[in-house]
OpenMM code with the backbone's topology and positions (N, CA, C; nanometers):
from openmm import Vec3, app, unit

residues = "UNK UNK UNK UNK UNK UNK UNK UNK UNK UNK UNK UNK UNK UNK UNK UNK UNK UNK UNK UNK UNK UNK UNK UNK UNK UNK UNK UNK UNK UNK UNK UNK UNK UNK UNK UNK UNK UNK UNK UNK UNK UNK UNK UNK UNK UNK UNK UNK UNK UNK UNK UNK UNK UNK UNK UNK UNK UNK UNK UNK UNK UNK UNK UNK UNK UNK UNK UNK UNK UNK UNK UNK UNK UNK UNK UNK UNK UNK UNK UNK UNK UNK UNK UNK UNK UNK UNK UNK UNK UNK UNK UNK UNK UNK UNK UNK UNK UNK UNK UNK UNK UNK".split()
positions = [
    Vec3(-1.4045, -0.2237, -1.3525),
    Vec3(-1.3833, -0.3623, -1.3870),
    Vec3(-1.3952, -0.3790, -1.5375),
    Vec3(-1.3255, -0.4716, -1.5858),
    Vec3(-1.3333, -0.4988, -1.7285),
    Vec3(-1.4649, -0.5664, -1.7612),
    Vec3(-1.5070, -0.5504, -1.8816),
    Vec3(-1.6241, -0.6204, -1.9286),
    Vec3(-1.5806, -0.7630, -1.9597),
    Vec3(-1.6172, -0.8546, -1.8745),
    Vec3(-1.5708, -0.9913, -1.8877),
    Vec3(-1.6824, -1.0799, -1.9414),
    Vec3(-1.6428, -1.1812, -2.0144),
    Vec3(-1.7399, -1.2707, -2.0744),
    Vec3(-1.7593, -1.3948, -1.9881),
    Vec3(-1.7884, -1.3750, -1.8638),
    Vec3(-1.8100, -1.4852, -1.7713),
    Vec3(-1.9396, -1.4566, -1.6959),
    Vec3(-2.0284, -1.5530, -1.6914),
    Vec3(-2.1589, -1.5313, -1.6305),
    Vec3(-2.1503, -1.5134, -1.4795),
    Vec3(-2.0468, -1.5675, -1.4142),
    Vec3(-2.0349, -1.5616, -1.2701),
    Vec3(-1.9928, -1.4239, -1.2199),
    Vec3(-1.9381, -1.3425, -1.3059),
    Vec3(-1.8869, -1.2127, -1.2644),
    Vec3(-1.9869, -1.1035, -1.3001),
    Vec3(-2.0083, -1.0164, -1.2040),
    Vec3(-2.0948, -0.9025, -1.2298),
    Vec3(-2.0301, -0.8160, -1.3368),
    Vec3(-2.0980, -0.7931, -1.4440),
    Vec3(-2.0424, -0.7154, -1.5549),
    Vec3(-2.0608, -0.5673, -1.5283),
    Vec3(-1.9486, -0.4995, -1.5234),
    Vec3(-1.9520, -0.3553, -1.5051),
    Vec3(-1.8489, -0.2957, -1.5980),
    Vec3(-1.8922, -0.2036, -1.6772),
    Vec3(-1.8026, -0.1418, -1.7740),
    Vec3(-1.7848, 0.0041, -1.7374),
    Vec3(-1.6600, 0.0444, -1.7272),
    Vec3(-1.6294, 0.1837, -1.6991),
    Vec3(-1.5847, 0.2510, -1.8280),
    Vec3(-1.6184, 0.3761, -1.8389),
    Vec3(-1.5777, 0.4546, -1.9545),
    Vec3(-1.4272, 0.4782, -1.9478),
    Vec3(-1.3525, 0.4431, -2.0537),
    Vec3(-1.2064, 0.4597, -2.0510),
    Vec3(-1.1609, 0.6028, -2.0239),
    Vec3(-1.2356, 0.7007, -2.0701),
    Vec3(-1.1982, 0.8405, -2.0474),
    Vec3(-1.2122, 0.8759, -1.9000),
    Vec3(-1.3198, 0.8284, -1.8383),
    Vec3(-1.3404, 0.8539, -1.6957),
    Vec3(-1.2317, 0.7848, -1.6129),
    Vec3(-1.1957, 0.6636, -1.6516),
    Vec3(-1.0896, 0.5907, -1.5829),
    Vec3(-0.9590, 0.6696, -1.5900),
    Vec3(-0.9275, 0.7221, -1.7064),
    Vec3(-0.8059, 0.8016, -1.7239),
    Vec3(-0.8112, 0.9291, -1.6399),
    Vec3(-0.9247, 0.9982, -1.6419),
    Vec3(-0.9374, 1.1218, -1.5659),
    Vec3(-0.9269, 1.0970, -1.4156),
    Vec3(-0.9876, 0.9884, -1.3670),
    Vec3(-0.9762, 0.9540, -1.2249),
    Vec3(-0.8301, 0.9310, -1.1867),
    Vec3(-0.7560, 0.8655, -1.2747),
    Vec3(-0.6144, 0.8407, -1.2471),
    Vec3(-0.5353, 0.9708, -1.2402),
    Vec3(-0.5663, 1.0635, -1.3276),
    Vec3(-0.4965, 1.1921, -1.3251),
    Vec3(-0.5335, 1.2739, -1.2011),
    Vec3(-0.6614, 1.2768, -1.1693),
    Vec3(-0.7081, 1.3551, -1.0549),
    Vec3(-0.6507, 1.3010, -0.9239),
    Vec3(-0.6425, 1.1699, -0.9119),
    Vec3(-0.5937, 1.1088, -0.7877),
    Vec3(-0.4422, 1.0859, -0.7901),
    Vec3(-0.3740, 1.1392, -0.8889),
    Vec3(-0.2283, 1.1271, -0.9019),
    Vec3(-0.1813, 0.9817, -0.9056),
    Vec3(-0.2575, 0.8993, -0.9743),
    Vec3(-0.2172, 0.7607, -0.9961),
    Vec3(-0.2719, 0.6602, -0.8966),
    Vec3(-0.3352, 0.7061, -0.7899),
    Vec3(-0.3881, 0.6121, -0.6897),
    Vec3(-0.5019, 0.5283, -0.7480),
    Vec3(-0.5834, 0.5881, -0.8333),
    Vec3(-0.6925, 0.5126, -0.8940),
    Vec3(-0.6376, 0.4035, -0.9853),
    Vec3(-0.5239, 0.4277, -1.0470),
    Vec3(-0.4608, 0.3270, -1.1330),
    Vec3(-0.4284, 0.2012, -1.0528),
    Vec3(-0.3757, 0.2183, -0.9332),
    Vec3(-0.3447, 0.1035, -0.8474),
    Vec3(-0.4729, 0.0329, -0.8062),
    Vec3(-0.5751, 0.1098, -0.7689),
    Vec3(-0.7047, 0.0505, -0.7345),
    Vec3(-0.7613, -0.0274, -0.8529),
    Vec3(-0.7524, 0.0309, -0.9708),
    Vec3(-0.8044, -0.0340, -1.0914),
    Vec3(-0.7305, -0.1652, -1.1179),
    Vec3(-0.5992, -0.1673, -1.0998),
    Vec3(-0.5211, -0.2898, -1.1178),
    Vec3(-0.5680, -0.3989, -1.0215),
    Vec3(-0.5910, -0.3626, -0.8968),
    Vec3(-0.6321, -0.4608, -0.7963),
    Vec3(-0.7706, -0.5162, -0.8274),
    Vec3(-0.8644, -0.4300, -0.8610),
    Vec3(-1.0001, -0.4753, -0.8925),
    Vec3(-1.0009, -0.5628, -1.0176),
    Vec3(-0.9259, -0.5230, -1.1171),
    Vec3(-0.9186, -0.6000, -1.2406),
    Vec3(-0.8494, -0.7340, -1.2178),
    Vec3(-0.7472, -0.7346, -1.1330),
    Vec3(-0.6781, -0.8600, -1.0974),
    Vec3(-0.7748, -0.9586, -1.0348),
    Vec3(-0.8591, -0.9096, -0.9450),
    Vec3(-0.9577, -0.9970, -0.8798),
    Vec3(-1.0538, -1.0555, -0.9826),
    Vec3(-1.0981, -0.9744, -1.0763),
    Vec3(-1.1891, -1.0229, -1.1808),
    Vec3(-1.1215, -1.1269, -1.2699),
    Vec3(-0.9984, -1.1013, -1.3070),
    Vec3(-0.9254, -1.1966, -1.3911),
    Vec3(-0.9029, -1.3283, -1.3174),
    Vec3(-0.8721, -1.3210, -1.1893),
    Vec3(-0.8524, -1.4434, -1.1122),
    Vec3(-0.9820, -1.5224, -1.0990),
    Vec3(-1.0955, -1.4546, -1.0965),
    Vec3(-1.2237, -1.5240, -1.0886),
    Vec3(-1.2525, -1.6066, -1.2129),
    Vec3(-1.1963, -1.5675, -1.3263),
    Vec3(-1.2224, -1.6436, -1.4493),
    Vec3(-1.1072, -1.7365, -1.4850),
    Vec3(-1.0175, -1.7596, -1.3880),
    Vec3(-0.9175, -1.8626, -1.4094),
    Vec3(-0.7745, -1.8169, -1.4258),
    Vec3(-0.7493, -1.6877, -1.4185),
    Vec3(-0.6111, -1.6393, -1.4278),
    Vec3(-0.5393, -1.6673, -1.2962),
    Vec3(-0.4087, -1.6651, -1.3009),
    Vec3(-0.3301, -1.6888, -1.1812),
    Vec3(-0.2345, -1.5717, -1.1575),
    Vec3(-0.2926, -1.4596, -1.1196),
    Vec3(-0.2136, -1.3400, -1.0902),
    Vec3(-0.1869, -1.3390, -0.9399),
    Vec3(-0.0608, -1.3235, -0.8988),
    Vec3(-0.0308, -1.3240, -0.7553),
    Vec3(-0.0870, -1.2016, -0.6832),
    Vec3(-0.0709, -1.2009, -0.5539),
    Vec3(-0.1234, -1.0933, -0.4712),
    Vec3(-0.0706, -0.9560, -0.5151),
    Vec3(-0.1554, -0.8573, -0.4996),
    Vec3(-0.1191, -0.7216, -0.5418),
    Vec3(-0.0180, -0.6571, -0.4478),
    Vec3(0.0090, -0.7186, -0.3346),
    Vec3(0.1117, -0.6659, -0.2438),
    Vec3(0.2486, -0.6657, -0.3100),
    Vec3(0.2663, -0.7475, -0.4116),
    Vec3(0.3940, -0.7521, -0.4823),
    Vec3(0.4236, -0.6231, -0.5584),
    Vec3(0.3221, -0.5416, -0.5784),
    Vec3(0.3419, -0.4141, -0.6487),
    Vec3(0.4310, -0.3177, -0.5719),
    Vec3(0.4402, -0.3334, -0.4407),
    Vec3(0.5201, -0.2383, -0.3627),
    Vec3(0.6677, -0.2764, -0.3568),
    Vec3(0.7023, -0.3959, -0.4060),
    Vec3(0.8421, -0.4385, -0.4092),
    Vec3(0.8964, -0.4070, -0.5483),
    Vec3(0.9953, -0.3182, -0.5589),
    Vec3(1.0380, -0.2669, -0.6891),
    Vec3(1.0682, -0.3712, -0.7970),
    Vec3(1.1547, -0.4648, -0.7741),
    Vec3(1.1918, -0.5607, -0.8790),
    Vec3(1.0808, -0.6635, -0.9011),
    Vec3(1.0177, -0.7049, -0.7937),
    Vec3(0.9127, -0.8066, -0.8032),
    Vec3(0.7889, -0.7519, -0.8737),
    Vec3(0.7698, -0.6213, -0.8686),
    Vec3(0.6537, -0.5626, -0.9355),
    Vec3(0.6588, -0.5844, -1.0869),
    Vec3(0.7789, -0.5950, -1.1416),
    Vec3(0.7925, -0.6233, -1.2853),
    Vec3(0.7311, -0.7593, -1.3166),
    Vec3(0.7603, -0.8574, -1.2313),
    Vec3(0.7015, -0.9912, -1.2465),
    Vec3(0.5489, -0.9843, -1.2368),
    Vec3(0.4977, -0.9060, -1.1404),
    Vec3(0.3531, -0.8940, -1.1217),
    Vec3(0.2872, -0.8336, -1.2456),
    Vec3(0.3471, -0.7285, -1.2984),
    Vec3(0.2931, -0.6660, -1.4194),
    Vec3(0.2909, -0.7644, -1.5362),
    Vec3(0.3949, -0.8457, -1.5466),
    Vec3(0.3974, -0.9443, -1.6555),
    Vec3(0.2865, -1.0479, -1.6367),
    Vec3(0.2676, -1.0953, -1.5144),
    Vec3(0.1617, -1.1946, -1.4896),
    Vec3(0.0248, -1.1335, -1.5193),
    Vec3(0.0063, -1.0071, -1.4865),
    Vec3(-0.1187, -0.9384, -1.5166),
    Vec3(-0.1386, -0.9307, -1.6678),
    Vec3(-0.0351, -0.8900, -1.7398),
    Vec3(-0.0434, -0.8784, -1.8857),
    Vec3(-0.0679, -1.0144, -1.9492),
    Vec3(-0.0057, -1.1169, -1.8959),
    Vec3(-0.0236, -1.2526, -1.9473),
    Vec3(-0.1686, -1.2977, -1.9294),
    Vec3(-0.2254, -1.2725, -1.8122),
    Vec3(-0.3650, -1.3086, -1.7869),
    Vec3(-0.4595, -1.2269, -1.8742),
    Vec3(-0.4318, -1.0978, -1.8888),
    Vec3(-0.5146, -1.0123, -1.9730),
    Vec3(-0.5123, -1.0614, -2.1170),
    Vec3(-0.3945, -1.0953, -2.1654),
    Vec3(-0.3796, -1.1437, -2.3026),
    Vec3(-0.4518, -1.2764, -2.3232),
    Vec3(-0.4448, -1.3628, -2.2238),
    Vec3(-0.5038, -1.4962, -2.2356),
    Vec3(-0.6549, -1.4948, -2.2166),
    Vec3(-0.7024, -1.4245, -2.1147),
    Vec3(-0.8448, -1.4318, -2.0777),
    Vec3(-0.9331, -1.3271, -2.1439),
    Vec3(-0.8788, -1.2109, -2.1759),
    Vec3(-0.9631, -1.1038, -2.2294),
    Vec3(-0.9465, -1.0882, -2.3799),
    Vec3(-0.8261, -1.0575, -2.4245),
    Vec3(-0.8083, -1.0315, -2.5675),
    Vec3(-0.7874, -1.1586, -2.6482),
    Vec3(-0.7373, -1.2623, -2.5845),
    Vec3(-0.7104, -1.3923, -2.6473),
    Vec3(-0.6193, -1.3782, -2.7696),
    Vec3(-0.5259, -1.2834, -2.7620),
    Vec3(-0.4357, -1.2613, -2.8750),
    Vec3(-0.2975, -1.3243, -2.8555),
    Vec3(-0.2725, -1.3793, -2.7386),
    Vec3(-0.1475, -1.4495, -2.7086),
    Vec3(-0.0240, -1.3620, -2.7304),
    Vec3(-0.0340, -1.2358, -2.6914),
    Vec3(0.0826, -1.1474, -2.7007),
    Vec3(0.1008, -1.0735, -2.5678),
    Vec3(0.1363, -1.1465, -2.4625),
    Vec3(0.1502, -1.0817, -2.3315),
    Vec3(0.2637, -0.9802, -2.3252),
    Vec3(0.3668, -0.9964, -2.4067),
    Vec3(0.4782, -0.9019, -2.4038),
    Vec3(0.4322, -0.7631, -2.4480),
    Vec3(0.3480, -0.7572, -2.5493),
    Vec3(0.2932, -0.6291, -2.5946),
    Vec3(0.2158, -0.5607, -2.4831),
    Vec3(0.1288, -0.6347, -2.4159),
    Vec3(0.0483, -0.5782, -2.3083),
    Vec3(0.1343, -0.5403, -2.1884),
    Vec3(0.2385, -0.6199, -2.1621),
    Vec3(0.3299, -0.5868, -2.0528),
    Vec3(0.4010, -0.4549, -2.0798),
    Vec3(0.4541, -0.4386, -2.1989),
    Vec3(0.5251, -0.3150, -2.2336),
    Vec3(0.4305, -0.1956, -2.2231),
    Vec3(0.3099, -0.2111, -2.2730),
    Vec3(0.2116, -0.1031, -2.2652),
    Vec3(0.1774, -0.0706, -2.1197),
    Vec3(0.1535, -0.1725, -2.0398),
    Vec3(0.1144, -0.1526, -1.9010),
    Vec3(0.2295, -0.0981, -1.8165),
    Vec3(0.3476, -0.1543, -1.8330),
    Vec3(0.4608, -0.1160, -1.7492),
    Vec3(0.5142, 0.0225, -1.7840),
    Vec3(0.5254, 0.0521, -1.9120),
    Vec3(0.5815, 0.1799, -1.9522),
    Vec3(0.4756, 0.2864, -1.9778),
    Vec3(0.3525, 0.2442, -2.0021),
    Vec3(0.2458, 0.3393, -2.0300),
    Vec3(0.1773, 0.3908, -1.9064),
    Vec3(0.1814, 0.3130, -1.7989),
    Vec3(0.1212, 0.3552, -1.6723),
    Vec3(-0.0240, 0.3943, -1.6868),
    Vec3(-0.0551, 0.5153, -1.6434),
    Vec3(-0.1932, 0.5628, -1.6451),
    Vec3(-0.2485, 0.5812, -1.7858),
    Vec3(-0.1609, 0.5935, -1.8836),
    Vec3(-0.2073, 0.6074, -2.0216),
    Vec3(-0.2479, 0.4721, -2.0796),
    Vec3(-0.1969, 0.3641, -2.0220),
    Vec3(-0.2323, 0.2296, -2.0676),
    Vec3(-0.3675, 0.1862, -2.0127),
    Vec3(-0.4031, 0.2392, -1.8991),
    Vec3(-0.5267, 0.1975, -1.8329),
    Vec3(-0.6511, 0.2132, -1.9200),
    Vec3(-0.6728, 0.3283, -1.9840),
    Vec3(-0.7918, 0.3392, -2.0695),
    Vec3(-0.7877, 0.2457, -2.1894),
    Vec3(-0.6677, 0.2165, -2.2394),
    Vec3(-0.6567, 0.1257, -2.3529),
    Vec3(-0.6975, -0.0147, -2.3101),
    Vec3(-0.6507, -0.0586, -2.1948),
    Vec3(-0.6885, -0.1895, -2.1436),
    Vec3(-0.8355, -0.1936, -2.1079),
    Vec3(-0.8870, -0.0835, -2.0551),
    Vec3(-1.0288, -0.0781, -2.0177),
    Vec3(-1.1181, -0.0855, -2.1400),
    Vec3(-1.0754, -0.0253, -2.2494),
    Vec3(-1.1547, -0.0238, -2.3710),
    Vec3(-1.1654, -0.1636, -2.4263),
] * unit.nanometer
topology = app.Topology()
chain = topology.addChain("A")
for resn in residues:
    res = topology.addResidue(resn, chain)
    for name in ("N", "CA", "C"):
        topology.addAtom(name, app.Element.getBySymbol(name[0]), res)
């Protein structure tokens, strides 16, 4: 889970290197798990990311990734550049995960 600045959420920080290694060892399955857990945390602090079931639909998954990047940009980094995070997340895959986790 991301280190979130909300008192209602249990703060748990994972080491970005360990997150990356888990993704490699599990052949990307941990990346999907990480997305779902992080989505739940972001939604708890006010983001509006749709259900993770949309990830299995090829074209709709692009929309889901954008909504995730938009929420991450708004709630975590507060830099208002969701397109940058979307490109990193969508094209970077497992290599983007440690960057977002950091």
